[in-house]
C-alpha beads as a LAMMPS data file, in Angstrom:
LAMMPS data file: protein, C-alpha beads

255 atoms
254 bonds

1 atom types
1 bond types

-500.0 500.0 xlo xhi
-500.0 500.0 ylo yhi
-500.0 500.0 zlo zhi

Masses

1 110.0

Atoms # bond

1 1 1 468.924 -58.862 -197.184
2 1 1 465.369 -58.171 -196.071
3 1 1 464.241 -60.366 -193.171
4 1 1 461.212 -60.781 -190.979
5 1 1 461.808 -61.286 -187.282
6 1 1 459.016 -62.783 -185.206
7 1 1 459.195 -61.467 -181.641
8 1 1 457.375 -63.784 -179.220
9 1 1 456.314 -62.383 -175.848
10 1 1 454.479 -64.338 -173.124
11 1 1 452.319 -62.015 -171.042
12 1 1 450.996 -62.573 -167.533
13 1 1 449.854 -59.703 -165.302
14 1 1 452.338 -57.364 -166.969
15 1 1 450.250 -54.195 -167.160
16 1 1 453.071 -52.131 -165.593
17 1 1 455.568 -53.077 -168.283
18 1 1 453.724 -53.749 -171.540
19 1 1 453.818 -50.252 -173.023
20 1 1 457.550 -49.965 -172.334
21 1 1 458.296 -53.332 -173.891
22 1 1 456.117 -52.685 -176.959
23 1 1 457.713 -49.283 -177.498
24 1 1 461.183 -50.818 -177.389
25 1 1 460.187 -53.078 -180.291
26 1 1 458.476 -50.311 -182.236
27 1 1 461.587 -48.121 -181.856
28 1 1 463.933 -50.686 -183.413
29 1 1 466.180 -49.390 -186.194
30 1 1 465.416 -52.565 -188.126
31 1 1 461.778 -52.399 -189.136
32 1 1 461.148 -55.931 -190.455
33 1 1 459.488 -57.417 -187.389
34 1 1 456.193 -58.766 -186.164
35 1 1 455.271 -58.794 -182.486
36 1 1 453.258 -61.708 -181.134
37 1 1 451.814 -61.121 -177.667
38 1 1 450.377 -64.195 -175.956
39 1 1 448.342 -63.561 -172.816
40 1 1 448.442 -66.399 -170.291
41 1 1 445.035 -65.568 -168.720
42 1 1 446.127 -62.362 -166.978
43 1 1 443.796 -60.973 -164.317
44 1 1 444.994 -57.368 -164.599
45 1 1 444.692 -54.955 -167.553
46 1 1 447.259 -56.740 -169.735
47 1 1 444.745 -58.053 -172.278
48 1 1 443.188 -54.604 -172.661
49 1 1 446.585 -52.955 -173.192
50 1 1 447.556 -55.608 -175.711
51 1 1 444.446 -54.961 -177.785
52 1 1 444.961 -51.222 -177.644
53 1 1 448.291 -51.755 -179.376
54 1 1 447.160 -54.440 -181.830
55 1 1 447.676 -53.662 -185.511
56 1 1 449.254 -54.844 -188.720
57 1 1 452.575 -55.676 -187.036
58 1 1 451.304 -56.576 -183.564
59 1 1 449.153 -59.669 -183.118
60 1 1 447.518 -60.756 -179.870
61 1 1 446.542 -64.235 -178.701
62 1 1 445.070 -65.565 -175.480
63 1 1 445.610 -68.937 -173.838
64 1 1 442.476 -70.863 -172.940
65 1 1 443.887 -71.567 -169.486
66 1 1 446.890 -70.467 -167.470
67 1 1 449.715 -72.892 -168.224
68 1 1 452.854 -70.782 -167.836
69 1 1 455.308 -69.009 -170.162
70 1 1 456.425 -72.132 -172.047
71 1 1 452.889 -72.822 -173.266
72 1 1 452.449 -69.159 -174.255
73 1 1 455.757 -69.117 -176.128
74 1 1 454.854 -72.334 -177.934
75 1 1 451.667 -70.711 -179.214
76 1 1 453.775 -67.793 -180.452
77 1 1 456.222 -70.120 -182.210
78 1 1 453.335 -71.849 -183.960
79 1 1 451.888 -68.532 -185.171
80 1 1 455.229 -66.917 -186.121
81 1 1 455.760 -66.077 -189.799
82 1 1 459.352 -64.815 -189.722
83 1 1 462.537 -66.579 -190.678
84 1 1 464.105 -65.322 -187.465
85 1 1 462.588 -65.838 -184.028
86 1 1 463.386 -63.712 -180.996
87 1 1 462.091 -64.139 -177.464
88 1 1 461.352 -61.177 -175.217
89 1 1 459.828 -61.170 -171.743
90 1 1 457.067 -58.659 -171.066
91 1 1 458.974 -56.910 -168.269
92 1 1 462.248 -56.598 -170.206
93 1 1 463.069 -54.304 -173.112
94 1 1 465.625 -53.781 -175.861
95 1 1 468.061 -51.086 -176.932
96 1 1 466.972 -49.518 -180.226
97 1 1 469.537 -51.305 -182.416
98 1 1 469.215 -54.773 -180.861
99 1 1 467.500 -56.470 -183.805
100 1 1 469.611 -54.766 -186.463
101 1 1 472.924 -55.674 -184.835
102 1 1 471.921 -59.217 -183.956
103 1 1 470.560 -60.098 -187.399
104 1 1 473.692 -58.658 -189.021
105 1 1 475.829 -60.709 -186.603
106 1 1 473.945 -63.862 -187.594
107 1 1 473.972 -63.239 -191.330
108 1 1 477.629 -62.254 -191.522
109 1 1 478.670 -65.426 -189.709
110 1 1 475.900 -67.864 -190.757
111 1 1 474.925 -68.432 -187.129
112 1 1 471.683 -70.230 -186.276
113 1 1 471.512 -69.423 -182.537
114 1 1 472.760 -66.201 -180.952
115 1 1 472.354 -64.183 -177.780
116 1 1 473.551 -60.792 -176.567
117 1 1 474.960 -59.169 -173.487
118 1 1 472.523 -57.466 -171.149
119 1 1 472.302 -55.186 -168.156
120 1 1 470.161 -55.277 -165.039
121 1 1 467.550 -52.646 -164.252
122 1 1 464.878 -52.138 -161.615
123 1 1 461.171 -52.494 -162.379
124 1 1 461.065 -48.875 -163.555
125 1 1 463.691 -49.594 -166.197
126 1 1 466.449 -47.668 -164.454
127 1 1 469.760 -49.344 -165.389
128 1 1 471.979 -50.515 -162.526
129 1 1 475.166 -50.165 -164.587
130 1 1 475.869 -53.866 -164.260
131 1 1 476.634 -55.423 -167.663
132 1 1 476.543 -59.175 -168.123
133 1 1 478.916 -60.138 -170.900
134 1 1 478.072 -62.682 -173.574
135 1 1 480.754 -65.350 -174.056
136 1 1 481.832 -65.811 -177.662
137 1 1 480.575 -69.387 -177.902
138 1 1 478.472 -71.692 -175.746
139 1 1 478.257 -75.445 -176.269
140 1 1 476.193 -78.112 -174.549
141 1 1 478.867 -78.851 -171.935
142 1 1 479.166 -75.137 -171.112
143 1 1 475.498 -74.493 -170.472
144 1 1 475.242 -77.515 -168.193
145 1 1 477.551 -75.645 -165.812
146 1 1 476.292 -72.076 -166.148
147 1 1 473.043 -70.517 -167.347
148 1 1 474.627 -67.751 -169.388
149 1 1 471.809 -67.184 -171.912
150 1 1 468.896 -64.952 -170.902
151 1 1 465.665 -65.537 -172.904
152 1 1 465.205 -61.887 -173.891
153 1 1 468.624 -61.829 -175.572
154 1 1 468.102 -64.815 -177.882
155 1 1 467.495 -65.078 -181.625
156 1 1 467.157 -68.154 -183.839
157 1 1 467.285 -68.763 -187.580
158 1 1 464.359 -71.073 -188.369
159 1 1 465.957 -71.964 -191.695
160 1 1 468.353 -74.128 -189.666
161 1 1 466.628 -74.744 -186.328
162 1 1 463.248 -76.448 -186.564
163 1 1 460.202 -75.409 -184.580
164 1 1 460.289 -78.832 -182.931
165 1 1 463.623 -77.909 -181.376
166 1 1 462.411 -74.426 -180.464
167 1 1 459.283 -75.743 -178.766
168 1 1 459.684 -75.413 -175.009
169 1 1 458.934 -78.215 -172.540
170 1 1 455.876 -77.379 -170.466
171 1 1 455.305 -78.056 -166.808
172 1 1 458.875 -77.394 -165.630
173 1 1 460.364 -74.323 -163.978
174 1 1 463.341 -73.606 -166.268
175 1 1 461.815 -74.242 -169.656
176 1 1 464.117 -71.759 -171.393
177 1 1 467.332 -73.403 -170.155
178 1 1 465.915 -76.826 -171.044
179 1 1 465.283 -75.571 -174.579
180 1 1 468.815 -74.213 -175.005
181 1 1 470.163 -77.590 -173.841
182 1 1 467.953 -79.417 -176.319
183 1 1 469.130 -77.247 -179.218
184 1 1 472.811 -77.475 -178.290
185 1 1 472.512 -81.212 -177.711
186 1 1 471.392 -81.511 -181.336
187 1 1 474.692 -80.235 -182.684
188 1 1 474.244 -76.464 -182.639
189 1 1 476.335 -73.884 -180.811
190 1 1 475.141 -70.571 -179.397
191 1 1 477.211 -67.515 -180.289
192 1 1 477.365 -64.411 -178.138
193 1 1 477.250 -60.829 -179.374
194 1 1 479.030 -59.126 -176.492
195 1 1 477.143 -55.844 -176.512
196 1 1 474.559 -54.689 -174.003
197 1 1 471.486 -54.701 -176.215
198 1 1 468.917 -56.054 -173.736
199 1 1 467.707 -54.647 -170.420
200 1 1 466.765 -57.330 -167.900
201 1 1 464.424 -55.942 -165.253
202 1 1 464.449 -57.554 -161.823
203 1 1 461.486 -57.020 -159.516
204 1 1 459.670 -58.798 -156.738
205 1 1 456.902 -60.181 -158.944
206 1 1 459.205 -61.549 -161.636
207 1 1 458.455 -65.110 -162.694
208 1 1 462.146 -66.004 -162.553
209 1 1 462.837 -64.374 -159.183
210 1 1 462.081 -67.285 -156.840
211 1 1 465.443 -68.802 -155.883
212 1 1 464.072 -72.083 -154.522
213 1 1 461.993 -72.490 -157.661
214 1 1 465.123 -71.892 -159.747
215 1 1 467.068 -74.618 -157.924
216 1 1 464.197 -77.082 -158.211
217 1 1 463.935 -76.183 -161.883
218 1 1 467.581 -77.052 -162.401
219 1 1 467.024 -80.414 -160.734
220 1 1 464.089 -81.078 -163.081
221 1 1 466.219 -80.279 -166.112
222 1 1 469.157 -82.454 -165.158
223 1 1 467.282 -85.375 -163.614
224 1 1 463.977 -85.496 -165.490
225 1 1 464.687 -83.852 -168.858
226 1 1 468.336 -84.815 -169.421
227 1 1 467.898 -88.125 -167.607
228 1 1 470.997 -87.805 -165.416
229 1 1 471.266 -90.148 -162.432
230 1 1 470.650 -88.420 -159.092
231 1 1 474.342 -87.926 -158.134
232 1 1 475.216 -86.461 -161.541
233 1 1 472.107 -84.257 -161.514
234 1 1 472.949 -83.016 -158.007
235 1 1 476.510 -82.228 -159.108
236 1 1 475.326 -80.027 -161.977
237 1 1 472.718 -78.325 -159.790
238 1 1 475.515 -77.345 -157.385
239 1 1 477.889 -76.228 -160.153
240 1 1 475.219 -74.201 -161.941
241 1 1 473.942 -72.648 -158.712
242 1 1 477.479 -71.691 -157.660
243 1 1 477.989 -70.007 -161.033
244 1 1 474.805 -67.988 -160.411
245 1 1 475.979 -67.062 -156.902
246 1 1 479.321 -65.836 -158.258
247 1 1 477.518 -63.667 -160.824
248 1 1 475.360 -62.195 -158.056
249 1 1 478.404 -61.540 -155.837
250 1 1 480.087 -59.766 -158.723
251 1 1 476.941 -57.730 -159.328
252 1 1 476.678 -56.753 -155.650
253 1 1 480.328 -55.643 -155.568
254 1 1 479.662 -53.278 -158.450
255 1 1 476.574 -51.721 -156.860

Bonds

1 1 1 2
2 1 2 3
3 1 3 4
4 1 4 5
5 1 5 6
6 1 6 7
7 1 7 8
8 1 8 9
9 1 9 10
10 1 10 11
11 1 11 12
12 1 12 13
13 1 13 14
14 1 14 15
15 1 15 16
16 1 16 17
17 1 17 18
18 1 18 19
19 1 19 20
20 1 20 21
21 1 21 22
22 1 22 23
23 1 23 24
24 1 24 25
25 1 25 26
26 1 26 27
27 1 27 28
28 1 28 29
29 1 29 30
30 1 30 31
31 1 31 32
32 1 32 33
33 1 33 34
34 1 34 35
35 1 35 36
36 1 36 37
37 1 37 38
38 1 38 39
39 1 39 40
40 1 40 41
41 1 41 42
42 1 42 43
43 1 43 44
44 1 44 45
45 1 45 46
46 1 46 47
47 1 47 48
48 1 48 49
49 1 49 50
50 1 50 51
51 1 51 52
52 1 52 53
53 1 53 54
54 1 54 55
55 1 55 56
56 1 56 57
57 1 57 58
58 1 58 59
59 1 59 60
60 1 60 61
61 1 61 62
62 1 62 63
63 1 63 64
64 1 64 65
65 1 65 66
66 1 66 67
67 1 67 68
68 1 68 69
69 1 69 70
70 1 70 71
71 1 71 72
72 1 72 73
73 1 73 74
74 1 74 75
75 1 75 76
76 1 76 77
77 1 77 78
78 1 78 79
79 1 79 80
80 1 80 81
81 1 81 82
82 1 82 83
83 1 83 84
84 1 84 85
85 1 85 86
86 1 86 87
87 1 87 88
88 1 88 89
89 1 89 90
90 1 90 91
91 1 91 92
92 1 92 93
93 1 93 94
94 1 94 95
95 1 95 96
96 1 96 97
97 1 97 98
98 1 98 99
99 1 99 100
100 1 100 101
101 1 101 102
102 1 102 103
103 1 103 104
104 1 104 105
105 1 105 106
106 1 106 107
107 1 107 108
108 1 108 109
109 1 109 110
110 1 110 111
111 1 111 112
112 1 112 113
113 1 113 114
114 1 114 115
115 1 115 116
116 1 116 117
117 1 117 118
118 1 118 119
119 1 119 120
120 1 120 121
121 1 121 122
122 1 122 123
123 1 123 124
124 1 124 125
125 1 125 126
126 1 126 127
127 1 127 128
128 1 128 129
129 1 129 130
130 1 130 131
131 1 131 132
132 1 132 133
133 1 133 134
134 1 134 135
135 1 135 136
136 1 136 137
137 1 137 138
138 1 138 139
139 1 139 140
140 1 140 141
141 1 141 142
142 1 142 143
143 1 143 144
144 1 144 145
145 1 145 146
146 1 146 147
147 1 147 148
148 1 148 149
149 1 149 150
150 1 150 151
151 1 151 152
152 1 152 153
153 1 153 154
154 1 154 155
155 1 155 156
156 1 156 157
157 1 157 158
158 1 158 159
159 1 159 160
160 1 160 161
161 1 161 162
162 1 162 163
163 1 163 164
164 1 164 165
165 1 165 166
166 1 166 167
167 1 167 168
168 1 168 169
169 1 169 170
170 1 170 171
171 1 171 172
172 1 172 173
173 1 173 174
174 1 174 175
175 1 175 176
176 1 176 177
177 1 177 178
178 1 178 179
179 1 179 180
180 1 180 181
181 1 181 182
182 1 182 183
183 1 183 184
184 1 184 185
185 1 185 186
186 1 186 187
187 1 187 188
188 1 188 189
189 1 189 190
190 1 190 191
191 1 191 192
192 1 192 193
193 1 193 194
194 1 194 195
195 1 195 196
196 1 196 197
197 1 197 198
198 1 198 199
199 1 199 200
200 1 200 201
201 1 201 202
202 1 202 203
203 1 203 204
204 1 204 205
205 1 205 206
206 1 206 207
207 1 207 208
208 1 208 209
209 1 209 210
210 1 210 211
211 1 211 212
212 1 212 213
213 1 213 214
214 1 214 215
215 1 215 216
216 1 216 217
217 1 217 218
218 1 218 219
219 1 219 220
220 1 220 221
221 1 221 222
222 1 222 223
223 1 223 224
224 1 224 225
225 1 225 226
226 1 226 227
227 1 227 228
228 1 228 229
229 1 229 230
230 1 230 231
231 1 231 232
232 1 232 233
233 1 233 234
234 1 234 235
235 1 235 236
236 1 236 237
237 1 237 238
238 1 238 239
239 1 239 240
240 1 240 241
241 1 241 242
242 1 242 243
243 1 243 244
244 1 244 245
245 1 245 246
246 1 246 247
247 1 247 248
248 1 248 249
249 1 249 250
250 1 250 251
251 1 251 252
252 1 252 253
253 1 253 254
254 1 254 255
């Protein structure tokens, strides 16, 4: 079955990584994709690099003001033409068969929401040989306790999941996790393809790298978005943070 996959990428001061990320999409073994790059008012050469790569399959957009990755992704969702939607961060990249394997996984099982395993790398894309496995199935109660789904691994079938559900809440720190919760809360499950098909690059300037910001973001999700009372919200912040600490300890032991 021929499909079109819309790949949505928020871009902010990503000049070091854009060419690598774009090439990883262009090198995919499945060729039915469009790449939507949304610049969030970068002050480096990102916008120039984006336009140098613009073409029939790569479309570029620019936010009127800097509002963060959720706003940029929401513009991409609105402009996407594909049945399938995949998120990718500008500093991450994919293995060459990521789209082909993930779409096949979804079609063979009639899944609406999937994610893959991934591995960590440094800012130069050098793998650290630390795979993060994808659990077979994640439900709402699971993701409350552990953030197991990385944005760059996800794919959605818009035939089943509406753009209203895919739209990310703006003005909070963990907009991706809040979106997964919203989708799962509406009766869907997320299914994991346990293969390392995504490379997650960690570096000092990464938007997701601030630990205090991550904890505060979890509090926002549980208390403000989910509406949990303060004690319940605090409980899930602690449980989720401890799960992240255990993953980091496991990663450090393997290094």
